[in-house]
C-alpha positions, 0 to 999 in steps of 0.5 A: 132434205127430208120432214125428218131433217127439217123437224128433228127435235134440238135440246134447248135450255131456256127457262119457262118455270121457276124450279123452286116454286113448291118451297117459294110457297111453302116456307111462307106461313100465313095463307093470305100471303102464301096466295099472294106470293103464288099469284105473283110466280104464277105471272113470273112464269106466263111472262117468261112463257110469252117471250119464250124465244122458240115460241116467238120465232116459230111464230114469225119463221117457217118455210111454206111451198120452199119459200121462208116466212121470216116476218113481212119478209119472203124467200123463195129458197129454190133460189137462194144459194147458201144459207148463213147464220150469224148473231148474238144475245141471251136467247140467241143460242135458243133461237139459232136451235129452234132456226136449225129445226125449221132450216135443217141441212139448207144452213151451211155455216154459222156462229152466234155468240151466247152467255158464258151459262149457255147450253144450248146445243146447236147442230151445224152453227157454232155458239161461241161462249162469250161474256156479259155484261163486260165483253171479253176476247171470245166475243170478240173473237166471236164477232169477228168470224160473223163478220168474215162469213158475211163478207165470203157470202155471195150473191144469191147468198142469204145471211139471217142475223139473230140478236137479243138482249145482251148482244151489245156486250156479247158481240164486241169489236173494239173500234180503231185505238180502242182496246178491249181493256178500255171498252172493259173499262169503260163498260164497267165504269158506266154500270157502276154510274148508274147510267140507263141502258140507252145511255150506256149504248151511246157511248159504247156505239161510238167504240164499236166496229160492229154495231150501234150498241 
């Protein structure tokens, strides 16, 4: 793989700015309130930029001298067989596109579950549209494909899993006699009850065959 393959730009959709910021400020009549709203919107944009998944991933994952650095982990790519990518979450599409930019054609295949509204363009890894916060059949199908990829990976292969917020809903796989409809109803009731996310996940992990969340 040459440098042009590895660093080929990809189209990623991830909000880091407020599109109607000007209108939100101009509609305020008093100068003091306009200034306060401007400061609030600047703070919000700064927060969005600080958690941009592309920026965060590139700061932790990179290749140097054929060694893949992923935080504290190191993988000698000259000794790695095939590379597979699986995962899901609201930022999974952006992370996947960025990982493709880093690894290029070293990635053999993969699938990540993303929200229906995700418009990220990937070249190798399939983005499976799924629903959030109520799971759907498309999410189940994607989770099953991820398990198949992981089970078929051989000795020396590398499976990378990308997970972000929303993964619990976007990667559903009902356990045993639990149906998808059961899981949908339970999730809806939990959301309406006002339960905290950790309380919701404490229930969902017991009816999932894929994850603890």
